C-alpha positions in Angstrom: 6.6 3.0 28.3 5.5 1.8 31.7 2.2 3.1 33.0 2.6 2.3 36.7 3.4 5.4 38.8 2.8 7.7 35.8 0.6 10.7 35.2 -1.8 10.7 32.3 -3.7 13.5 30.5 -6.6 11.9 28.6 -8.9 13.9 26.3 -12.4 12.7 25.4 -12.5 11.1 28.9 -16.3 11.0 29.2 -17.0 8.9 26.1 -17.2 5.1 25.9 -13.5 4.6 25.0 -12.4 7.4 27.3 -14.0 5.9 30.4 -12.7 2.4 29.4 -9.2 3.9 29.1 -9.4 5.5 32.6 -10.3 1.9 34.0 -7.5 0.3 32.1 -4.9 2.9 33.1 -5.9 2.7 36.8 -5.6 -1.1 36.5 -2.1 -0.7 35.1 -1.1 1.4 38.1 -1.3 4.9 36.8 -0.7 7.4 39.7 -2.9 10.1 38.4 -5.2 10.7 35.3 -6.3 14.1 34.3 -9.7 13.2 32.7 -10.4 16.1 30.3 -13.6 16.5 28.4 -16.4 19.0 27.8 -18.7 17.6 30.4 -16.7 16.2 33.3 -19.8 15.8 35.4 -20.5 12.7 33.2 -17.5 10.8 34.4 -18.4 7.7 36.3 -15.1 6.8 37.9 -14.8 7.9 41.6 -11.2 6.8 42.2 -9.2 9.6 43.9 -6.5 9.3 41.2 -8.9 10.6 38.6 -8.8 14.4 38.4 -11.7 15.8 36.1 -10.9 18.8 33.9 -13.1 20.8 31.7 -11.7 20.9 28.1 -13.0 21.8 24.8 -10.0 20.6 22.7 -10.8 23.2 19.9 -10.3 26.1 22.3 -6.7 27.4 22.6 -7.7 29.2 25.9 -8.9 26.0 27.5 -5.8 24.0 26.4 -3.7 26.7 27.9 -5.7 26.5 31.1 -5.3 22.7 31.3 -1.6 23.0 30.6 -1.3 25.3 33.7 -3.3 22.9 35.9 -1.7 19.6 34.6 2.0 20.3 35.1 3.2 16.7 35.8 2.0 14.7 32.7 4.0 11.8 31.5 1.6 10.4 28.9 -0.6 12.5 26.7 -3.5 10.5 25.1 -5.4 12.4 22.4 -8.7 10.5 22.4 -11.2 13.2 21.6 -12.7 12.7 18.2 -15.5 13.8 15.9 -17.3 12.0 13.1 -20.0 14.0 11.2 -20.5 11.1 8.7 -20.3 13.4 5.7 -19.3 13.0 2.1 -16.7 15.3 0.6 -18.6 16.8 -2.3 -22.3 16.2 -1.5 -22.1 16.9 2.3 -25.4 17.8 3.8 -23.3 19.9 6.3 -20.5 21.4 4.4 -19.0 22.9 7.6 -18.5 19.4 8.9 -15.2 19.0 7.3 -13.8 22.0 9.1 -15.3 20.7 12.4 -13.7 17.3 11.9 -10.3 18.9 11.1 -10.6 21.1 14.1 -11.0 18.2 16.5 -9.3 15.3 14.9 -6.2 17.2 13.6 -5.7 20.7 14.9 -6.6 19.9 18.6 -4.2 17.0 18.5 -1.5 19.2 17.1 -2.2 22.0 19.6 -2.1 19.7 22.7 1.1 18.1 21.5 2.7 21.5 21.0 1.5 22.6 24.4 3.0 19.4 26.1 6.1 18.8 24.0 8.5 20.5 26.2 7.4 18.7 29.3 7.3 15.3 27.6 10.8 15.8 26.3 11.9 16.6 29.9 10.1 13.5 31.3 10.9 11.2 28.4 7.1 10.6 28.2 4.7 9.3 25.6 2.0 10.5 23.2 -0.9 8.3 22.2 -3.1 9.5 19.3 -6.3 7.6 18.9 -7.1 7.8 15.2 -9.1 5.3 13.0 -8.4 2.5 10.4 -10.0 5.0 8.1 -6.8 7.0 8.3 -5.5 4.4 5.7 -8.5 4.0 3.5 -11.1 6.3 2.0 -14.7 5.5 2.8 -16.7 7.9 0.7 -19.8 7.9 3.0 -17.5 9.4 5.6 -15.0 11.3 3.3 -14.2 14.2 5.4 -13.6 12.1 8.6 -11.2 9.9 6.5 -9.3 13.0 5.4 -9.0 14.4 9.0 -7.8 11.0 10.4 -5.2 10.7 7.4 -3.9 14.1 8.4 -3.6 13.1 12.0 -1.7 9.9 10.9 0.9 12.0 9.0 1.0 14.4 12.1 1.7 11.4 14.4 4.5 10.1 12.1 6.0 13.6 12.1 5.8 14.0 15.8 7.6 10.6 16.1 10.4 11.8 14.0 10.8 15.1 15.8 10.6 13.7 19.3 12.7 10.5 18.7 16.0 12.1 19.8 14.3 13.1 23.2 13.2 9.5 23.5 9.5 10.4 23.6 7.3 7.5 22.5 4.7 8.4 19.9 2.0 5.7 19.1 -0.8 5.9 16.6 -3.8 3.7 17.4 -5.9 2.8 14.4 -9.1 0.9 15.6 -12.0 -0.4 13.5 -15.5 0.2 14.6 -15.8 0.6 18.4 -19.1 -0.1 20.3 -19.7 3.5 21.5 -22.3 6.2 20.9 -20.5 7.5 17.9 -21.0 4.1 16.0 -24.6 3.5 17.3 -26.1 3.2 13.8 -23.3 1.1 12.3 -24.9 -2.3 11.7 -21.6 -4.4 11.5 -19.4 -6.0 14.1 -17.9 -3.7 16.7 -15.1 -4.1 19.3 -15.7 -3.2 22.8 -14.2 -0.2 24.3 -12.8 -2.3 27.1 -10.9 -4.5 24.7 -9.6 -1.5 22.7 -8.5 0.3 25.9 -6.6 -2.8 27.2 -4.9 -3.2 23.8 -3.8 0.6 24.0 -2.4 0.2 27.4 -0.5 -3.0 26.3 0.7 -1.3 23.2 2.0 1.6 25.2 3.8 -0.6 27.6 5.4 -2.7 24.8 6.6 0.4 22.9 4.3 -0.1 19.8 4.5 2.6 17.1 1.3 1.8 15.2 -1.4 -0.3 16.8 -4.2 -2.1 15.2 -6.2 -3.1 18.3 -9.0 -5.2 17.0 -9.7 -7.9 14.3 -11.3 -5.5 11.9 -8.4 -3.0 11.9 -5.9 -5.9 11.7 -7.8 -7.4 8.7 -7.7 -4.2 6.9 -4.1 -3.6 7.6 -3.3 -7.1 6.3 -5.4 -6.5 3.2 -3.4 -3.2 2.5 -0.2 -5.1 2.8 -1.2 -8.2 0.7 -3.4 -6.4 -2.0 -3.6 -2.7 -1.5 -5.6 -2.0 -4.8 -8.3 -4.5 -4.0 -8.7 -3.3 -0.3 -8.9 0.3 -1.3 -11.4 -0.5 -4.0 -13.6 -2.4 -1.5 -13.9 0.6 0.8 -14.5 3.0 -2.2 -17.6 1.1 -3.0 -19.5 2.4 0.1 -20.9 5.6 -1.2 
């Protein structure tokens, strides 16, 4: 789908990837970006095409309010995410699993439901920003992996339901991105700007499942070549 002259609703807009996406979308010619987040005062872009909106994605009331305000959306980008870095059985915060599902799965579902009718009418697009951990289990972040895997199945189901209406549905499965969420991760990280450019390019090219960085691409290739060994490698990180 072309981004030029289109209207975008972006959640998680004030995070590192969110702000990089705003810049990339503007560069690609988007006519308007509804930049939705819990703290819109933290947005740094001053372009008149950026419309800040307050949105807690876990609030049905606020989703309904945004739906009433943002009535001309062509592209919905579900970018809001939560990583509590908790194991499944020995979680220091057992409620973390519910919180991650609320943001990473149910919020995405609820926003897609809110905008499905409009996107059918406009033959629009949905972009769900997930994680390569949707495809493998990392025990140290077990509940995150489960929520992202659920969101991946959701994305595939949406694609099937919306195919006849010519609505593009893209899953984005990045590796580690250099943002506040990954501050304590010691390994290599992709820049938010590079991920954002890859997402916009994938959207324009009609990609279904995007692995936007070398780490994600390496894991995807490993799963294709030798799934058992790749899965076992991640399972060792307890």
